[in-house]
Structures are given as C-alpha cells and as structure tokens.
C-alpha positions as CSV (number, residue, x, y, z in Angstrom):
1,M,-7.9,16.6,4.3
2,T,-8.8,13.2,5.7
3,V,-7.4,10.2,3.7
4,A,-8.5,6.7,4.3
5,A,-6.8,3.7,2.6
6,V,-7.1,-0.1,2.4
7,S,-4.0,-2.2,2.0
8,D,-3.3,-5.5,0.4
9,A,-0.3,-7.5,1.7
10,G,2.3,-5.9,-0.6
11,P,2.8,-2.5,1.1
12,L,2.7,-4.1,4.6
13,I,5.5,-6.5,3.6
14,H,7.6,-4.2,1.4
15,L,7.5,-1.2,3.7
16,A,8.4,-3.5,6.6
17,E,11.4,-4.7,4.6
18,I,12.8,-1.1,4.6
19,D,11.7,-0.4,8.2
20,S,9.1,2.1,7.0
21,L,5.8,0.7,8.2
22,E,5.2,3.8,10.4
23,L,4.4,5.7,7.1
24,L,1.1,3.8,6.9
25,A,0.1,5.9,10.0
26,T,0.0,8.9,7.7
27,F,-3.4,7.7,6.6
28,D,-6.2,8.9,8.9
29,T,-7.8,5.5,8.5
30,L,-6.1,2.3,7.5
31,L,-8.2,-0.7,6.7
32,V,-6.8,-4.2,6.4
33,P,-9.1,-6.9,5.1
34,E,-9.2,-10.1,7.2
35,T,-8.1,-12.1,4.1
36,V,-5.0,-9.8,3.7
37,Y,-4.1,-10.2,7.3
38,G,-4.4,-13.9,7.0
39,E,-1.9,-13.8,4.0
40,V,0.5,-11.7,5.9
41,E,0.2,-13.9,9.0
42,A,0.9,-17.0,7.0
43,G,4.2,-15.6,5.9
44,G,5.0,-14.2,9.4
45,V,3.6,-10.9,10.5
46,P,6.4,-8.2,9.9
47,D,7.8,-6.4,12.9
48,G,5.9,-3.2,13.4
49,V,2.5,-4.3,12.2
50,S,1.3,-4.6,15.8
51,N,2.3,-0.9,16.3
52,L,0.1,0.3,13.5
53,S,-3.4,1.6,14.1
54,Y,-5.6,-0.2,11.6
55,E,-9.1,-1.6,11.4
56,L,-9.5,-5.3,10.4
57,V,-12.5,-5.4,8.0
58,K,-14.4,-8.0,6.0
59,A,-14.9,-7.5,2.2
60,G,-18.5,-7.3,1.2
61,E,-20.6,-9.8,-0.6
62,N,-19.9,-8.3,-4.0
63,E,-16.2,-9.2,-4.2
64,I,-14.5,-8.0,-7.3
65,A,-13.7,-11.1,-9.4
66,F,-10.6,-11.2,-11.5
67,D,-8.7,-14.5,-12.1
68,E,-5.2,-12.9,-12.1
69,L,-5.7,-11.6,-8.5
70,D,-5.3,-13.5,-5.3
71,A,-7.9,-13.5,-2.6
72,G,-6.2,-10.7,-0.6
73,E,-6.0,-8.4,-3.6
74,R,-9.7,-9.0,-4.5
75,A,-10.7,-8.3,-0.9
76,A,-8.7,-5.1,-0.8
77,L,-10.2,-3.9,-4.1
78,T,-13.7,-4.7,-2.9
79,V,-13.2,-2.7,0.3
80,A,-11.7,0.2,-1.7
81,K,-14.7,0.3,-4.0
82,E,-17.3,-0.2,-1.3
83,R,-15.9,2.5,1.0
84,A,-14.5,4.8,-1.7
85,V,-11.0,4.8,-0.2
86,V,-7.5,4.7,-1.6
87,L,-6.2,1.2,-2.5
88,L,-2.6,0.5,-1.5
89,T,-1.0,-2.3,-3.6
90,D,2.3,-3.0,-5.3
91,D,0.7,-5.6,-7.7
92,L,0.4,-4.4,-11.3
93,A,-2.7,-6.4,-12.1
94,A,-4.5,-5.1,-9.0
95,R,-3.4,-1.6,-10.0
96,D,-4.9,-2.0,-13.5
97,V,-8.2,-3.4,-12.2
98,A,-8.4,-0.5,-9.6
99,S,-7.7,2.1,-12.3
100,D,-10.3,0.6,-14.6
101,A,-12.8,0.6,-11.7
102,G,-12.1,4.3,-10.9
103,I,-10.3,3.5,-7.6
104,E,-7.4,5.7,-6.6
105,V,-4.4,3.5,-6.2
106,H,-0.9,3.9,-4.8
107,G,2.0,1.5,-4.1
108,S,4.8,1.6,-1.6
109,V,6.5,4.4,-3.5
110,G,3.3,6.5,-3.2
111,V,3.0,5.8,0.5
112,I,6.5,7.2,1.0
113,A,5.6,10.3,-1.1
114,F,2.4,10.7,1.0
115,G,4.6,10.5,4.2
116,Y,6.7,13.3,2.7
117,S,3.7,15.4,1.9
118,R,2.5,15.0,5.5
119,G,5.8,16.2,6.8
120,L,7.0,12.9,8.3
121,L,10.1,12.8,6.1
122,D,12.3,15.3,4.5
123,K,12.9,15.1,0.7
124,D,16.3,13.3,1.1
125,E,14.9,10.7,3.5
126,A,11.9,10.1,1.2
127,A,14.2,9.7,-1.8
128,S,16.5,7.4,0.1
129,R,13.5,5.1,1.2
130,M,12.2,5.0,-2.4
131,R,15.6,3.9,-3.6
132,A,15.7,1.3,-0.7
133,L,12.5,-0.2,-2.1
134,Q,14.3,-0.8,-5.4
135,R,17.4,-2.3,-3.7
136,E,16.1,-4.1,-0.7
137,M,12.6,-5.3,-1.2
138,S,11.4,-8.7,-2.4
139,L,9.2,-7.3,-5.2
140,F,10.8,-5.9,-8.4
141,V,10.5,-2.1,-8.8
142,T,12.1,-0.4,-11.8
143,E,14.4,2.5,-11.5
144,A,12.0,4.5,-13.7
145,V,9.2,4.1,-11.1
146,V,11.5,5.1,-8.3
147,E,12.8,8.1,-10.1
148,H,9.3,9.2,-11.0
149,G,8.4,8.9,-7.4
150,I,11.3,11.1,-6.4
151,Q,10.3,13.7,-9.0
152,M,6.8,13.7,-7.5
153,L,8.4,15.1,-4.3
154,D,9.1,18.4,-6.1
155,R,5.4,19.0,-6.9
C-alpha cells in the first residue's frame, strides 16, 4: 500500500523534539508546502529535516480559508485536499477542518503508530516515543491521547 502525506510544521517540530523525524520516511511520499517550510525555517530548521526525503510544494489557488488556522496549516490542508493525501498535523483546529472536509488526518502520535505498522519500531519503542511526546514536546498532548495511541498498536 502506497501512502502519501503532507505535513504542517507541528509534526516536523514535535517529532524532532523526540529524535523521531526518521519516522516521516515511512510515508512513500512526503510533501511539505513552501509556506510550512518557511515557518519551520523561521524557528530554526530542526536537525534531521535535511536527511528527510520530501517534496517542497506550493498550495493551489483555492486555499482553504479558516480564520483560526495559520498560513502553514491552510497550505497543508489545501495540498491534502487537492492531492487526496493524508494530512499530518498536531493542531486541533486543523484536525477538525480536515475531518469536516473528509481529509484523513493524523498527528505525531499517529506517525509513530504508522512507523510501528511498517516495522520500523517494536511495540515497546513505539509506546516509549508516544509517551516522550507527552513529556518532552512543546505542544500539549493529553495522557488519554497517548494511551489511545498505544492501544492502537495492538490492532
């Protein structure tokens, strides 16, 4: 099964914070909108991004408009909708907009679960990295979300 995804800044930053950027390589195609790359670059490109295989893309003319989202999230949503790919975001508002638009969406916890499903991590390592997201990353993730992700590993 071929899986393509587009990422906003969140997973790039948060997976880097737990030294797990390599898990983005589990996607057969990884797209990063130019706007998102600009946001990441403004904050300092995390170590490991240069080692990723990704395609820098422009969002189309019909960018999804939603006042609560920043430019990078809107660009990533637009690319996900235009190209019918998975959206990777840790932003709750972006997740809601994506779900309402029928776009499959996963956050950093989902990226770890996908890495597990592709055989890059064993169950204990995947669970450990999910817990690290809760303890070590700059974005708040509830224990319930992490525990749900860990339960998903058994499916």
